[in-house]
N, C-alpha and C positions, 0 to 999 in steps of 0.2 A: 504493500500499499504506500502511495506517495504521501508521506506524513505532511510536507509543506502545503501541498494542495488541500489536504483534508483540514489542516488548521486554518487556511485561508477561508474555506467554505464555512467552518464552524463559527469564526469570528464575524463574518458577514451575516450569518443567521442570527447571531446573538444581537448584532447591531440592530438588524431590521426588526426583531422583536422589541427591543428597547425603544426604538423610535416610534413604533405603533402605540405602545403603552403611554409614551410622553405626549404624543398628539391627542390621544384619547383624553388624558388629563386636561390638556389645555382647552379642548373642546367643551368639557364639562364646566370649565371656570370662566369661559368667555362671554357668557350671558348673550348667546345667540349673535355673536359677532359685534357686540357694541363696544367691546374692549379689544385693543390689539394684543397680540401675543406677548409683547414686551411688557405691556401694563399688567397683563395677568401674572407674568414671571416676577415682576417687581413686587406685586401684591402677595404672591405666594412665598417670595423670599422673606419678606418682612414678617409674615405669619410664622415663619419657620426660624427666625433668628439668624438669618443669613445677611451679612452686610456686604454691599457692593461698593468698592472704591475706585471702580473703573466703569466707563461706559460699555454697554453691550454691543459688540459689533453687529452691524446691520447686514453687511454683505456676507454671503456664503456661496462662493463661486464654485462652478463645476471644475473638478480636479481629476488628475490621473492617479492611478496606483503605480507605485515603483517597485522594482525588484533589483537585488544585487547581491554580491558576496561580500562578507566581512573581511576587511583588510587583515592580513597576517604577514608580518615582516620578521624575518629571522633576527634574533638578538645580536648574533655575531656580525650580520650585515649592518645593522644599526651602529654597532661599536666601531666597525671597520670604517665606514663612511664618516662617522663623527670625527675620527682622528684626522682625516684629510680636510676638514672644513676650516676656514680662516677663523681668526679669533675676532669675536665681536667686541666693538667698544661701546657704541651706542645703538648701532643699527641691528638690534637683536632680530627684528622682524624679517629684514632682508636676508640674514644668514640662515634663518629658520626656513624661509621659502626656498632658498637655494638647496638646502638639505632635503627638503620634500621633493624638489624637482630631481635631484639625484637619485632618490628612492622610486621615482616614477609615480609619485602620489599627487603632485600639484596639478590641478586642472581647474576648469570653471566652477566646479562644485566646492572647491577648498577656498573658503573665505576667512581672511584674517579677522579675529575677533578682539584680542587684547594681549598687551604685554604687562606682566606683573613683575615688579622688582622686590627683592628680599635683602634686608640688611644682614641677617644672620641665618645660618643653617647650611644644609647641604648644596643648595643651589643659590644663584645670584639673581636668576631671572627665568620666567616661564613664559613661552609664547604659545598662545592658544588659537586654534582654528576651528571653525564651525563648518558643518556640512549642509550646503543648500541645493535644492534642485527646483528648477523653474520658480525661484523666488521664495520657496518655503524651505524653512530649516528642518532637518532631520533631527527630531528631539533626541537628546541624550547622546548624540554623536559628537565626538571632538577628537582633536590631535593636540597634544601638549608636548613642545620641545624644551628641554631643560638645559640651562647654561650654568657653568661654574667657572669663574675667572675668565669669562668671555668665551670659553670653549663649550661646545655641545657634549653633554654627558649621557643623555638618555632621552628616550621619547616614550610617551604613553598615549594610548588611543583606544578608541572604540568607533569603528567607522565603516559604514556601508559603501563599498567601492564597486566600480564597474556598473553603475546604476543604468537600468533600462526602464523607460516609462511605457505605460500601457497605451496602445493606439487610440482608446476611447476614453473620453472624460466621463465622470460619474457626478451625479448631483450630491451636494453636501447639505446636511441639516443645519439649521441656524444655531447660533450661539446661545440663543434663549433656551432652546430645547435641550441642548447640551448642559446648560446649567441645571435645569430641572432634573435631568437624568442623574447628574452628580448628587443632587440634594436627596433624591429617592434612594440612591445607593447607600447613603449615610444618614438615615432618619434620626432626628434629634440632635445632630452635631451641629455645634456653633462654629460658623466659619466666616472669616473675612476674606473677600476675594479681591486681589490686587491686580490681576492680569488675566486676559483671555486672547488667545491668538490661535490661528490655524497653522498646524505644522504636519509634517510626516512623522509617524511613529510606528515602531516595530514592537508589538507586544511581547514581553517576556522572552527576551533573547538570552540564551545561555550558551557560552562558547568559551573554548580554551585557546591559549596562544598557539599558533601553529596549525590550528584546525580550520579547514575551509568550510564555511557555513553560508548557505544561501537563505535569504529571507525576503519577505514582503513588507513594504511600509504603506500604511493606509493614511489618507487624510484624517486628521484628529484635531479636537479642540484641546489645547493645553490650557489648563486653568491653574493660576498661581495663587497660593494662599499667602496670608500675611506672614506666616511662618517661614516662607520660602519654599515650602513643599509644592511639588507640582502634581496635579491629577490630570489624567488623560481619558477623554471621552470620544469614542470613535464618531467621525462625522460622516461616515458613508450613509447615504440615503438610498434605500431600495425602492 
């Protein structure tokens, strides 16, 4: 049995069921169309002690599903190439990008995110990259290149590589419906929501270094709580 395909079918079936239940809930609370979905959501949020510190996005465009293989680079290759890299004085980003280019990783989906400097510890600087496909970030995907005394010492990553996009776009559900889905998953929980955005997300990835793993990423609403914790609600609309 093709486990990846079965997993994909199961996830889509669960999302479809969830969307049906949420739309049924909205319909019961909408007073025959006299209130908008957003107004219903805000009312229900208030009733359930959920605080919103961000506007609910109104757009939910049709998007593609993407597939790829998780990046796996041999540690010996990382160490060997790091020794040949020039010493960085202030241009950590440029040296890190050159390093990724030598590894064959740097492409249009590899987007610089930030450089963090440290005064004490095993590293002086960390350069972080994020993974974007067609303008959407792949959640929980990153590459971090570490420096000590201006020299690259190591690289850490979790990265969906060699990405292919589906030929057909699929409709996504609204952020309002995603919010209600999250609330229904955690009844009675007090939450303050500080961020809502569409991303790609691969549910429950489990992999070991050196292992080739293929997986599918779905359009997903990433909901950020005041604690910094992120919750993911599938956005695929069947």
